[in-house]
N, C-alpha and C positions, 0 to 999 in steps of 0.2 A: 649502787644494785638497780639491776633494769627493775621498771616498774611499769606496769599494766594498766591504762586507762580503759576501764569495762565500759564497753558500749560503742567504742569509736571502730571498733572491727572483731574481728574472729581472730583468736591466739593459737597457735599452733606448737602441742605438746608430742616431740620427738622421743621415741622409745630407744633407750639403751640398755640393753638386756645379758646381763651378767649370771645368765643361768647355762646349763649345760643340757636342757631340757624343753625348750623354748616351744611351745604350740607352732608356731611359726616359723620355723627353723634359724631365727636368726641371733641366737645366744651366743655371745661372745668368749663365752667359757671354752668354746668348740675351738678357736683359734691359737696359734703356736702361741702368739705373745697377747694375751687378751686385754694387758694394759695400754699397750700402743694402739690396739685396735679400737678400742672403747674410746681414746683420745682423738685418732683419727675421725672417728664416726661423728664424736661431738663437733668437731672442726666442720665434717662436711655440712652436717644438719643445721649447724649456727649460718653458714653461708648461704646454704637454702632457703633459708628464712624460720628457721625454729626458734621460737620465744622463750621456750621452756626444756629443758631436756628433763628426762624422767627415768632417773637409775633404780634399777630392778634386779635384784639377786634372786629371789626365791620365786619359783613359776608358780601359776596358778591355774594352769590348765589342770583340767581334770583328772584326777589320780595321781596327780602331783603329790610330791612327797614335802613335808615340811622340814625346814633347815632351824637348827639353832640360830640365837643372835651371834652368836661368836663365829659359826660359819658366815653369816650373812655380812656382817662386819668386816670379816676377813675378803671377801668377795668386793665390797663396796668401798672400803675406806681409801683403798689405794687410787682408785680410780676416782673417787671424788675429789681426791687432794690434787691428780694429775690435772682435772677439767678445771679447778679452781683455780691452781697456778698457771694455767693457760690465759689467764684472765679475757674469757670471751663475753661477750656481750651478750649475757643468757642468764636466765633463772635455773636453778638446778633444784628439781625436785627428787626424792627419796621415795620409791614405792614399798612402804613398811608399814606393818600392822605392830610392831614391836617396840617397847619404849626404849629399851637399852640400845636398839641400833639408832634410832632417832636423835637420841642424846648426842652421841658421838658424834654421828652425821653435821647434825645442826651445828654442834662445835666447831666442825672442819668446813665449813664453806655451803653448807646445804641451807635453801630458802624456803623449799617447802616439804611437809609430808605429804604420801598421796597414800592414805589408808582406806584399803579396799574392804575392812569390815566398819569403817564409819566410826571410829571410836569405842567399840563394842568388844575388841578381841582383850584388849590390854588397858586395865583401868588406870593406868599409869601415864599412858600416852599423852591423852589429854593436857595435863599437867605441863609436861615436858616441852611441848608445842608451846603454850602459854607462856614459861618461863623464857622460851628464847624469842617469843614475839615473830614467830614463824605462821608462814599460811598453811594451810589444811585442805585438802582434797577429801570430802566427806563422802565414799560411795557405799550406793547399795547392794548388798550381798546376801543371800540367802541359800549359798552352795550347800553346806551342813551347817549344822549345832554344835559340833564340839569344838570350833575356835573360839564359840562367844560365850563370856563370861555372865554371870548374874549382875547385873548393876542394878538392882532393885526396882524401883520403879521406871528409871531411865532404860531399861535393856530388857528383851525378852530374847528366848529361845526359840528356833523353828526348825521343822524337819520339811521335807519334801523338796523336790528338786523342780518342779514347774510350778510357775506363780502367777496370777495372771489379772491382780487388782491393782492398778495404778494409784489407786486411793490410797491403799496400804502402804503402797512405796513409798509415797509421797508421807502418810503418817510416820514410817521407819525412818526416812531420812531427817523430818522433824524431831525425832526421839534422839538421832544423832548431833543435830543443831542445839540442842537442849543440853547434852553431855560437853560439847565444846564451850557452851555461852558459859555453862556453871563452873568449869576448869579457869574462866578469864579469856575466853580465846574472844576477840572483837568481832563484830560482824563483816568488819572491812577484811578480815583474815580467811573468812572461811569461802569456800569453792562447792558445789554439791555435784555429785554424779550420782546417776540412776541407775547404776551399774549393769549397762547392756552385756548380757552374756552370762551373768552371774545369777545361776539358781533361777534361769526363766526359761519358757518355750521359745519356739521362733514367734510366735503369734504376740507374745508380750515384748520381745525385742522390737519387732516392728512397730507396734503402739508406741512402745516409749518415746521413739522418735517423732511418730505422726502426731501425738500431742505432748511434744515437749513444753509445750507453755504452759502445761500444770505446774510442772516442776517451776519452773520461771517465778512462778507464782507464790512460792516459799521465798521469793524476794534476795535472792543470792546467784553470783555467777554459776552457769552451768557448764560441766565438762561434758563430753560422751566421749566415748571409747570404741567404736563399733570395728575398728581396722582388721581386716581379714578374718573377723567372727567367724562361730560355725554358722551363726541363722543366715548369714549370706551363703555361705556352703550350701544349704539347704534350699533356699532359695533358687539358686542358681545353677545347682548339683556342679558346683566347681570344687576342685581341692584348693586347700589354704594357698598356694602360689599362684593363685590365677583369680583371686577376689579384690583387686585393685580397682576394677570399675565399680563393684558393688561397694566397696568402701568409699568409693567418690560420689555415690548416688545417696548413701545413708550420709555423710556428712555434709553435702547440699542442701540436703531437706530438711537434716537438723539445725544447720544456719537458718535457715528460712522460718524455723520455729523458735528460733530464738538461743541455741547455742553459743557460748563465749569462749570456749576452747574444744578443741579436737585433738585428742591423743591419737597420734599414727606413727607407724612404721616406716613408710616413704614419704619422707618431707617434702622433698622437690616436686614429686607429682601432684601431693595434696594440697601444698602450697598455691599451685594455680588452680586448682578446685575453690579454696575456700577465697582468693583474691577476686576469681570471677563469681563466685557465690555473693561475696561480699558488695560488687559490685552492683549485682541486681537488688539485692536486698535493702543494702544500706545507703545506696546513692552516692 
């Protein structure tokens, strides 16, 4: 299995989107043959320099519909198996917050779970990850409270879609880290994501990147996912298909502030940005 030597360079996560309603228009379920399209994209991303492939089957765009674990597994499993069987030199991440989905995927070749709810939407997920010795990305999310269960002293629920206190985001991530540790997930398997674009306004998204070192202070590798997000569109007044330069700027400054992983749609373009940023910041 591919391993990542944290601190040596910035790693790149390529998005493989198995949804029909992606905000960025890259959902592979719209293809005539989604399975083959996904495998082709996986091979291309690896050739272009991806270190991690992030497979997602449920859209997280505003207004998107929740799908069942059964439907999520139906979309994910054939693609996961095909990519795993292709024996690519890459880690496979599954973008899910459902324990049932995570268990099936980890049993069939997945290495990471990327949870947009930071282990607060499914009380069983942390144990599944711990039992399979998998890595987990803990993302901060305050989009809405309906998916967040009451986890007693470890979890809170929230309303409001604009949130501006970086200190409170750090505190929320610390709660997710506590859930992970309580379940037996070791520190070396934890990555944190401040959740750019999830329940935050443009000013907060920009501040997360500017002050990313605050999140580094938690002592874990940091992943950011600015790719084509609406805050870039608001700053530049551009549609989603014209946000690559804005994504590049956000990634470059994020790397300068300590980002360890950048999650992107365009691997080839962003790999060049990352290599140049690393050359400047890491020497």
